[in-house]
N, C-alpha and C positions, 0 to 999 in steps of 0.2 A: 723347181716349179715356178718360183717367182720370175725367173727369166722368161719362161713360157708365157706368163701373164703379161709381162711387158711387151713381148713380141706380138701377142694377140691384140693388146691395146694399141700398139703402133699400127698394126694392120687395120684395125677398126677406125682409128683416127685418119689414116690415109684414105681409106675407102669413103668414109663419111665426108672428109674434107673435099674430095674430088666431086662426089655426087652433089653435095649441097652447094658448093661454089658454082658448079655448072648450072644447077637449077636457079640459083640466085641471079646469075648473069642473064639467063634467058628471061626471067621475070622482069628484070630491069630494062632490058633492051626490047624484047618482043613478047610481052605478056599474053597477047590475045590467043595464039595457037596453044600455048601450054595450058592456060586456064580452060579453054574450050575442050581440050583432050581430057582434062581432069574433071571438070564439072558439067560438061555438056553444053555450055553456052559461053560465048566470048564476052568479056567485060565490054560494055558499050558506053557507059557514062564516064565522064572525066574522073569522077570520084572512084569508080571501079578500077580504072587504070592507075590512079594514084595509089590506092590501097595495094594493088598487085605489085607495083614497083617498090613501095615501102617494104612489103613482105620480101621481095627479091633482095633488097638491100640487107635486110636482117638475116636472111638465109645465106647470102654471100658472106656476111660477117661470121656466121657460125662455121661455114665451110673453111674460111681462112684460119679461124682460131683452131679448128681441128687439125688442119694441115700443118700449121706452125708448131702445134703441141706434139706432133707425132714423134719427133726426135727425142723427146723427154717424157716418154709414155709412162714411166714409173714414178713421176713426180706427183705430189699431192694436188697440184693445180691441174694436171692432166686428168687425174681421177675425178676432180670436181667438174671438169669439162665433160667427161664421159657421163657423169650423173645428170648434168644439165641436158645433155643430148638425149638421155633416157626420157627425161621429162618432156622435151620437145617432141620426140617420136610418139610418146603416148598421147600428147595433146593433138598431134596431127591425126592419129588414128581416131581419136574421139570426135574431132571436128568433122572429119570426112564421113565417119559413120553417121553422125547426126545429120549431115547434109543429105546423105542417101535416104535416111528415114523421112526426110522432107521432100523427096522426089528429085534431088539434084544429083546427077550422075553422068559422067562421061566415060568413054571407052577405057581411059587410063585409071579410073578411080580405084578399082580393086587391085590392079597390079601395084599401084602406089601404096595403098593400104598394106598389102602383103609385104612390100619392101620395108615399110616403116615397122611392121611387126617383127621382121627379121632383125632390123637394126636395133629395135628396142630390146629384144632378147639378148643380142650381142652386147649392148651397153650394160644391161643388167649383169651379165656374166663377168664383164670386165670391171664394172664399177663397184660390184659388191664383193669382189675378191679382196683378200687381205693385202694391204700395202706394206712393202718392206720398209722398216724403220731405217732412216738415214742418220748416221751418227753426226753430231755437231761437234766441231773442234773449236 
């Protein structure tokens, strides 16, 4: 069973790494179309663009961390990363739901929320599973 948990975590980290790294790159390079699809309005002030790009850099870093951790999915550090990604996914869900409650919504809002719900559930399943003890020599 522990081998299956490691395999599921490796797949989670691979998928998450790919999606988040790609999203981060887009936000860094061309944030306008992505933000408009997500929130229904393109960032128009220099401050909006700067915040979008900072978020892109952070999301890219999360994606790279997940991608690099995928080969050591059974390590405690990888489990910590999965739990951190659970927190990130829950935060994204909450922020986007709050935005929707205040009238901010683009065509991609609910698909993105649904994707983060799936990733949060997957993180919870992998992050809350027991970790195999590694003997110290």
